[in-house]
VOVO-569408 format. One record per residue (C-alpha): residue in three letters; x, y, z. Coordinates in steps of 0.02 Angstrom, whole numbers, plus 50000, padded with zeros to 5 digits. Last residue first. Example, Ala and Ser with C-alpha at 12.3 -4.5 7.8 and 13.67 -1.06 7.14 Angstrom:
residues 2
SER506844994750357;ALA506154977550390;
END
This chain:
residues 534
GLY503044812251226;SER502534800751357;VAL503844789551406;GLY503314769851400;ARG502104760751497;GLY501474741751436;LEU500094733751359;GLU500444717851263;TRP499904705951380;LEU498004714151376;GLN497754705351217;LEU495934707951177;THR495274697651025;SER494344708250915;SER494644694550775;SER495714705150679;ASN496854707350834;LEU496744719750973;VAL498174724851082;TYR499314722950961;ALA499594739350891;THR499204747351062;GLY500934740051135;THR501514755951219;ILE500604767151327;ASP501394783551360;ASP500384792351224;ARG498814789651312;ALA497734775551223;ALA496214776051094;VAL495854759351024;TYR494914756350851;GLN494064743450750;LYS493544742650570;GLY491694737150528;GLN490694724950423;TRP488984729350364;LEU487264723250345;PRO487094704450334;LEU485254697050319;VAL485004680750405;PRO483754666050370;VAL483834674450180;ASP483224660250073;ARG484034664749904;ALA485714674949992;VAL485884660250119;ILE486004647049976;ASP487314657849875;GLN488314658250035;ILE488444639950047;ASP488854638049873;THR490354652249899;LEU490824639850052;SER490924624049947;THR491804631649792;SER493074641749901;ALA493674626850008;SER495274625049899;LEU495564641749960;ARG495594636050126;ASP496894622850101;ALA496744610450225;GLN495184605450134;ARG494194593050221;ARG493304607950325;SER492434614350157;GLU491544598250115;PRO490774595450293;ILE490054612050268;LEU489454607950102;THR488584590150137;ASN487524587650269;ARG487344604250351;ILE487224616150193;LYS486404602250094;SER485124598750228;ASN484664616850253;ALA483944622150416;TYR483104636850487;PRO482474634850659;SER483824645950725;GLY484494643450913;LEU485594658850872;PHE487094648450920;ASN486744634750797;ASP486214617750870;LYS486404610050699;ASP487394621850580;LEU486874637550497;PHE487264652250604;PRO488854644450696;ALA489354635550538;LEU489374649650421;TYR490454664950478;ASN491744652550572;ASP491954643050425;ALA492504658350341;ASP494074658350434;PRO494804672350569;PHE494424663450729;ASP492904664150840;PRO492214678150752;PHE491524693150821;TRP489774694850776;GLY488284707050791;MET486454704150808;GLY485004713950758;TYR483294705750790;VAL481704699450668;ASP480464687950745;TYR480814689750916;THR480354677151053;GLY481344664350983;LYS481964658451164;GLN483754662851117;GLU483154680051064;ALA482304682651235;PRO483824677251326;ARG484794688351227;PHE483914705151230;THR483574703851409;LYS485414704751498;TRP485764715451337;PRO484784729951371;GLU483074730251248;GLY482744740851096;LYS481124741151002;ILE480804746250811;SER479224749050732;VAL479094743850542;ASP477484745150406;PHE478114735650270;LEU477924738450064;GLY477634758650073;SER479534757250018;ALA479844772650140;ASN479424760850288;LEU480874748050255;GLN482014763450213;GLN481494773150382;GLN481474757650491;LEU483164753450431;GLN483794770350458;GLU483014771150638;PHE483814754050678;GLU485674761550631;LYS485184775050737;LYS484874764350889;THR486424755050870;ALA487494770850869;SER487654769351046;GLY488724753151042;TYR488624734551011;HIS487994730051185;ASP486994742851271;THR485264744751180;THR484984728651095;TYR483744727850955;HIS482244722550905;LEU481484724650725;THR479474724550730;LEU478534720950578;LYS476914724050485;VAL476964720950301;PRO476124733850213;THR475644724150120;THR474674708150095;ILE475844693350023;ASN475104682849877;ALA476854675649847;GLY477144683249695;SER476484700149767;LEU477774699349899;PHE479214696249797;ALA478634707349659;ALA478484721249768;ALA480444719249835;LYS480924719849634;THR479814736749612;LYS480434743849772;SER482314740749711;PRO483984741149813;ASP485534738249693;GLY485914719149665;TYR484824706549733;GLN485564689149694;ASN487354694649653;PHE487304708649799;PHE486724696449918;SER488034683649856;ASN489634695249874;SER490754678949893;HIS492104677650023;GLY493044660650030;ILE494654668550094;ILE494174682350223;SER494384700350174;ALA492574703650106;PRO491794698150269;VAL490794681350264;LEU489004683250308;SER488764691750125;PHE488504707950065;LEU489334718850162;PRO489194739450157;GLU490784745850250;ALA491014752750416;GLU492144765950507;SER492164777650348;GLY490404784850399;TYR489444775550531;VAL487764780450531;LYS487264789550381;SER488534782950280;VAL488304765550321;LEU486404763850305;GLU486554773650137;SER487814760150082;ARG486764747350139;ASN485194749750046;ILE483934739150133;ILE482524734750008;GLN482894719349911;ALA483474709050066;MET481954716050146;ALA480994707149997;GLN481934694050008;ARG481374691250195;VAL479564692750158;ALA479734680350008;LYS480414668450117;THR478684665850196;LYS479014662750386;VAL479374681050420;THR477644687750502;PRO477044670650551;ALA478634665650664;ASN479604649850610;THR480914658050511;ASN481574665950676;PHE482494679450573;ALA484164687950616;LEU484784705450542;TYR486594707750527;ARG488064716350598;ILE489974710050563;GLU491554711850643;LEU493174707150556;GLY494344721850593;PRO495794729350533;MET496704742250627;GLU496494759650675;VAL497524766550825;LEU496904782750892;ASP498214793151006;VAL497854802751175;ASP498954815251231;SER498004829551124;ASP498284841550988;SER497964836950811;SER496174832450816;ALA495294825750663;SER495444807550700;LEU494954807450887;LYS493344818850826;GLU492894806050701;ILE493184792050817;GLN492084799150932;GLU490684803350838;PRO490684785850779;SER490554779950945;MET491754769851043;THR491384751551085;ARG492584744151114;THR494444748651182;MET494954764951267;VAL496664764451361;ASP497544773751493;ILE495964777151611;ASP495634790751743;GLY496724803451643;ASN495264816251640;ASP495094813851437;ILE495104794751454;ALA493724796151595;THR492544808651478;GLY492744796751344;MET492244781351440;ALA490784789551495;ASP490244795351317;ALA490624777351261;ASP489204770951370;ALA488844763051552;PHE490754760151576;THR491664744751625;ARG493374745251699;LEU494734732251640;GLU496184732951764;VAL497934729851713;LYS499264723151820;ASP500894716351803;ASN501494721451615;ASN502294716251468;VAL501824698851466;LYS502614689851335;LEU501454676451277;ILE502164657851219;GLY501824648051372;LYS502224644951566;TYR501214655051685;ASN501684651251881;PRO501944670251913;ASN500244675151854;LYS500324694451820;THR498884702551899;PHE497164705751797;VAL495984717851889;ALA494144716151816;SER492884730651856;VAL491194734751877;LEU490384716151826;GLN488604714951859;ASP487674706551986;ASP487254722952077;LYS488864728252089;VAL490334716552066;GLU492254718652075;ALA493154704252001;SER494864698752038;MET495714687951907;THR497414679951883;TYR498504682251741;PRO499494674551595;GLY498384658251571;SER498514643451707;GLY496664644151745;ASP495444651751866;LEU493804663151858;ASP492524668552009;PHE491184679751939;GLY489644669951977;ASP489004652151953;ARG490164638151899;LEU489194626951779;SER488524609451810;LYS489034591351766;ALA490904591851789;PRO491134605051928;TYR492404617751904;ASP493534623052025;ASP494404607352099;PRO494184600351917;ASN495634613851863;LEU495004621751703;ILE495964621151523;GLY495204633151403;ALA494354623651251;VAL492744635551254;PRO494064648951274;THR494484647851089;SER496264641551021;LEU495654623951018;LYS494284628450891;TYR495714635950777;PRO496744619550793;PHE495104612250728;THR494854621950569;ALA495524608450454;ASP494094597450509;ALA493934579550440;THR492424568750512;LYS492024562850697;LEU493654567350760;HIS494874559150887;PHE495734570550982;ILE497464564851064;VAL498144572051224;GLU499854568551287;ARG500634575451443;ASP500134566251583;GLY500294549851503;GLN499124545651360;THR497624554151344;GLU496084550951232;VAL494614563551195;THR493094554551092;ASP492084560850940;ILE492494577850926;THR491704587950773;SER490544596550879;LEU491864606150979;LEU491494622750925;GLY489624618950930;VAL489944619951128;PRO490154638551132;GLY488284642951193;GLY486564641751101;GLU485984628451206;VAL487454624151339;ASN488034607151324;ILE488464600851507;ASN489314587251433;ARG490214594251292;ALA490954607451394;ARG491424593651529;ASP492124583351401;ILE493224597851354;SER493884602851528;TYR494054585351586;LYS495274578951417;VAL496364595251464;ASP496364590551634;GLU496824574151607;ALA498244580051501;THR499014587051641;VAL499144603851731;ALA500034603851898;ASP499274612652036;GLY500134629052096;ASN498774639952119;ALA498894648651953;PHE498804631651871;LYS500434624451819;LEU501424619151674;GLY503064609651703;PRO503194601851529;ARG502404610751405;LEU500754599051344;LYS500874587651193;CYS499464588951060;ALA498724575050948;TYR497454577150804;ARG496504562950709;GLU495294566550588;ASN496144577250464;GLY496264562650331;THR498144562050308;ASP498364556450489;THR499444562250625;PHE498594581650627;GLY499634593450734;CYS500144601150894;SER501624604351000;GLN502354611351161;ALA500554614951210;ALA499954626851330;GLU500244639151177;PRO500544630251031;VAL500154641450873;PRO498624645950779;GLU498694650450593;GLY499184669250551;GLU498654684350615;GLY499104701050728;ARG500094692150864;PRO499834672850861;GLN498134663950877;ILE498354653151017;MET498374633851061;LEU498244622351198;THR497154636451296;GLN497414645851439;VAL496084652551552;THR496484670051625;GLN496814682551511;ARG495764673951361;LEU494274672151495;ILE494094691351503;ASN494024694751318;TRP493024679651290;ILE491664689251400;GLY491754704651287;ALA491654693051114;ASP490214683951184;TYR489864664151204;ALA490154660751384;TYR489394644051454;ALA490634629951439;PRO492044644251479;ASP491094649751636;LEU491194666651658;PRO489264673651634;ALA488624658951764;PRO487074664451809;ALA486314668751632;ASP484464665251650;LYS484134670851831;SER485434685051797;ALA487564687551811;THR488154701751703;VAL489594706351608;ALA489424723751515;ASP490454727651365;THR490794745851371;THR492724745951393;GLY493954754751471;VAL495694749451518;VAL496704755151670;ILE498584750351670;ALA498844745351852;ASP500254755451943;GLY502024751551953;GLY502654740951824;GLY502874735151651;SER504374728551548;SER503894710151620;GLY505264697351599;ASP504774679251599;SER503184672651498;GLY504114673351319;GLY503914680751170;CYS505044681051000;ALA503974665450926;ALA502474677150923;LEU503444688850822;VAL503864675650705;PRO502164669250676;ALA501564686650661;LEU502424693050525;LEU501084689150380;GLY499744695850504;ILE500394713050482;VAL499994713650304;ALA498324717750375;PRO498744735550382;LEU498874745250542;VAL498234763050530;LEU498864774350670;THR497994789750683;LYS499044802950782;ARG498634816350904;ASN500014827950915;MET501094828951075;
END
């Protein structure tokens, strides 16, 4: 068969609510051997992070993609795009005109995988647990607008919010709002290790070596009730050290599907080849990459240093030399395809200019060259990350205004160090929790943000974020959202670099690849099935 590159347009999202509504939990079209899916996402337990799979702790796209298969949420994002729809809930909605009271009614007969009934009290327990444990830099910020959680009977849950939050339904679709069995998850502490239980479409068993997840085997949960149609009986998610090892595995037939993160070279090769049993699927993506700053660190505490970096870095050159057609320059934290996006950094700085950068530094009496170290993770965002930082180093040093070195660390070392404020400047990626501009702004700028950034702007936190959340029509929130992006461009607590597309490669007898990743990079393993090779 000819290898084909299937490009999925964003318009798929317009059909998503209808397609999702056609699903159901009964009747798998799959069977036989497990469908094996490769990934380079590493899940590691350590002294700093002993509970990597606890929904109250986990705040990483790769780990969330494990949780979503097993831990059920009240709401879920439908196939492709669209507003979230009820999943564990039979119905959900705001019950007041001010978007401050949100009520859900559970589906009848919900059970955890072990057969225990799922009740409204379990929902309240799970939400309150995450809020009480309150992991620093964790996902609990998504629940920050909750005041209290109330139950009425076994099936009704009512969320009383501190302030209007039109994005709240999206937040109830994220793993931090996952429904847990109190028998499995202690109320005041995290669940260490790699055990994972819930009421989602699959149960999970883990193979672990040296405190790292080698593979996760997902088996169809016979007690699952929800909106999803599960098209297979078993899927294995297998972890590889790098993209090359994963590519070799699919070429050898050891795996059926290759997900994130493929290298730019692999994508280019797959796109160009016309003779293979492996198909490449290209789909819209909302991943972004950026530099973050510890704004209390002496080297970058002065805003002019950060502004000079924003003035020098050439995003177009960076993207073309490292990622080619797989990425696009980004001039805001909010991607171009999201309602409320503004090219604030381009509006502020225009084209790269050494002269303008020098003016920022001389105006603040900064001695040049400014000596900095850019830190990056070697094993979390793909093999091209090192090359990306070499390009950043080259651009900054070529200006004569900076003396930059770069240093890479594995994620298990990098993430705890970043959270502790060890790094002055460091590279991060963001895969959205849900496709709304709020989720590209509040997690970085609000109180208790996930970066642990000391940057605080009272107008953003106290006025603009609350204003934007009052608007159920997200287009009406654009003014507040644009104001936030403009402030970020002036102060540069973070420096956006690029947004990427996403790809899946699959052997030609695998079906469902068009929906196995949504635009938020959510892995939807239930979509996969086996067809006929051709």
